[in-house]
N, C-alpha and C positions, 0 to 999 in steps of 0.2 A: 230318162228312157226307162221299162220297164225289162227287168231282168227275172232269169226262170229261178232264183232266189228269192223272188215277190212272190211268185204264182206255187211256189211250197209251201211258202208260208201261209199264204190266202186258204189254201183248198185244206193245209191242217188245221187251219182254223175251223174251217166246214167242219171237218169229220170229228174235232173234239168237242165243240161246242163252247173253248174255253182259250181264254188263254194263259193260263197256267198248266192245262194239258200240249196248248200248242205248242210253248216254250219248253217243258218236257220231253217233246217227239223229238225236236228239232232241237235237243240237248242245246238249247238257247235259255241265260237267264231270260227274266221277263221282262225288263226293262233293253233288253239289248232286241229283242222280238218285236216292245212297245217303238223303240229308235225306227226297225227298219218300216213297220207300216206305215207311222208318222210320216219317215223320207217321201215314202211312194206319194202321200195323201198332199204334201206339201210342195210336190213336182205336178206335180195334179190339178191340185185347189179344188178338190174333195175331199169329204172323207169315204168311207170304204164299210164301215158297220158305226151303229150304234152303240156305241158302249154302256157298258150298266144295262145293256139289255136283258131278256130274262125270255125264253130263249135268246140266241144271241141274233141278232136280225142285221143283214146285209143292205145297203144302202145300193140305190140303180148303179154304180159307177164299181163297187164291190163285187155287182151277179155280173157285169160287164168282162170283167176280170177274171170271175170266176169261171166263165165261160171261155172267154180263152186260153182259161188254165187246163180245161178239158180239154178243148182241142189239142192243144202245144204239148203235154205234159206226154204224154201218151205218145205221142210222135217222136219225143225224145228217148222216150228211155228203148223207142223200139231201135231207133239210130245206134246209141250205144250197146244195146245187144246185137247187134248184126257183125259192130265193130270189134266186138266182143267176142263172135265167133268166130270172123276171120284171122282175127289176129288168133285165138286158140289150135285153128286147122287142126280139129278132133272132137269129135263128137263125147265122146264118155260114157260112164255109167253110175248111176247115184240108185245105191241099195239103203233105203231106211226100213230102222226101227225106232218104236214110238214107244212106250214107258205106262202111258194109261191111255184107252181105251175114247176120255172125255177128248182129245187132241186131235179124231176124227173130224169135228164139228169146226175147225179152219182147216186142218188138213188137205182135207179130201179138194176144197176149193183153192187151196191153195195148189195143187200134181194138177188142176183142171189146169188153169189158168198156165200151168208151169208146161204142161206138156204143149200145150198152143205154142210158145214160144221157145220150146227147146225139144222138138222132134223126135231129133237125132241121139236124143241123150237115153238110153238106157234106162229106167226104170221100176223099181221092185222096189216092193211093201211087206216087214210084216211087226207082230209084234213082239215088246221086249218081255211079257209076260214069263216065259217058260226056260229062257235061257238071261245070261246077261250079255250083254248087247256093248258095252263100253270097251272088258276088254275081246270082243270080236271085231268092234272098229279098232282097237290095234293091230292085230291081225291080220286085218286087210280083206275080212269075211263083209263087212258093212264101209257102208262111206259116210252115213249120216246117224246119231242120234238124237232123239227129241227126247232132254230128261232133264229133271229139278233134283236130280243127287250128284252133282259132277263129281271125279272122286280126283283129288289130288297128289296120290300115288301115281297113277299111270302116265307116265312119258310120252309125249308128243303128243296130246289131245289141246285142242282150242276147241274153249266151251262158250260161242257166240249167246249172249242173252237175246231175248225175243221177247220177252217184257216179262210185265211184275204183274203176279194174283192173290188174290186174298182165299187161301182153304178157308172155308168157311162147314157148319155144320147142316145137315138134313134130319127133320124128326119130323111126327106127323104132328099135324095139328092138335090135337087132344091129348096130348103127351104132358106131362106134367113140368117138362123144363120150357115149352113151345111159346111163353108170356114173356120169358124173360130177352133179355137184349142180347146176353156174352154168359158165356158157360165158363169154370175150371175147371182144371183134373180132375177135380174131389169130384165133380155133378157126375162124370162117365162112370164112374169106380160100379157103378151097379149095372151098364150097360150092355147090349150089346152090340159090338162094331163091326157092323159091314165092309170092308176093302175089296179091293185088288188082288185077286190071286197071287202077290208074288209076299217078298221077306218084307218083315215088319221094320225092321231097318230101312229098306227103300220108299216105307210111307211118312208123310210128315205129322199126320195124327200121333205116334206115337214116336219117333224118332227128335221132333219137335213141343210136346205137348205132352202126351202123357206119358214117358221116360221119363224126361227129367224131373217131374215131381212124382214117380215112384207111384207110379196109377197103373192098377190092373183093370181092365173092359171084362166084364159076366163071362164075356165069351167072345170072340171072334168069327164072322160069317163073311163065307168071300161070295163073290160075284162079279162074270166079266164082261159085265155090260153096264154101261150108269145107268141107264131107263130100270135092268132091273133091281140094283141098289138104291131110288130113288121108290121104284113101287114096295120094296122090303118094309121102308125108311117109312113111304105114308104107308101103311099098314100097319103099322108100331107092332114090328119086329126085330126094332133096332134101330141106331142112330149109322150117319155114315159121312162123310169130312170131305167132302170136294171140292175142286173149284168154283170159284163166284159164278164166273160167266160157262161154267157147263149146268150150274142151277137155275138160271135165268128163266129159261124156257117151264119151269116146272111150276118156279116161286108166280110166272106170270099165268097160268091157269089154276092158282090155291092148291097142288098135291101137298104139297109140304112146306112147312115154318123152314126156318135161315137162325140161323144163330153164329154170333161171330166166336168164335174161339181165343179164349181169352179178353180184358178186357177191351188191346189194343189189337187186338187181334193176329191171326196166323200169317206170315206173309212168305212168298216164296215167289221163287224166281225160274222160269223156264227156256232151258239154253238148247243151241243145237248144237251138237261136240261133233265138229272132224277133225283127221286128223293134219295138224301144222304143214303139211307139204303141199295138203286141198287146199288152200287159201284163197291159194293167188289162180286157179283155174275158172276160167268165167262162167262157166256154165253153176258151180258152189257157187261161185259169188250172186250170181243173180237168181238162186234159190230161199238165200237166204233172203236178201233183198222182196222177195216175194213174197216170203213166208209172214217176213212184217207188216207186210202194208196188208196181207190179209187177214193177219189178223186187228191189227185195229180197227180194220173197215167190218169187219162180221161179230166181233167177239164187245162185249160189256161190261163195264169197269175193270178194266186192265189197265196198268200202268206201262206209260218208257220206262229204264232200265238208266 
């Protein structure tokens, strides 16, 4: 018997390209995921994919099941969504604020897909640069905030992890540091730091890298758009810390170099913050699931939490 969990596991393996990443996404151990695939292979007497192939290669049997998954899983998701909509008996409002412009890379495809699924939900979107979005969420002015800086002192807020990502340093290819693999806080003491226009305590580069080491940059320059930050860095006017996935296209085009922040890298988690009483709303649950699915389908080098 072919079960939905088998089809979901196969599609996740296709999307991630490795057993390690697939098990993280599915919240299973690698041995549990291997057992799941072995169970299906034993049942049908043939392998589903070639072990230890790089890139991962599916057999004819695996490709046939993936074809089935592509037909069945969207229909199951649609039916579940319709049932949730019927059960909720209401449309709802979803006012969203984000704390970084680089989030638009995955948020806009998410909203596009979500509008198709929930046309009756009133959607609104704003930047969280020029006001404090989390207190606005507590007050009820907002319904969801995308943030990497949870505030544990705010009561009644649930922080749903979306994914983990690495903050990296973008700098000119001709910069004296460009040949290094990683930088220490002290390496940045004489640099102009280019940031989004938000308080420094909300920026990972300060909160988790420079400030703990007691290092102050030579100056701080702000820009509202990611492309402006990258352009300034590429022209040698400073350095900027950005999520690895936000830099991917600029690295592919050779505009800048990328360095790790510290030998082990500087990792952070992106959350969707919602009020606890909203968690049971079907249109909120489906938005969170749509956001997670879209992130892993569109972004490079992110990890499951």
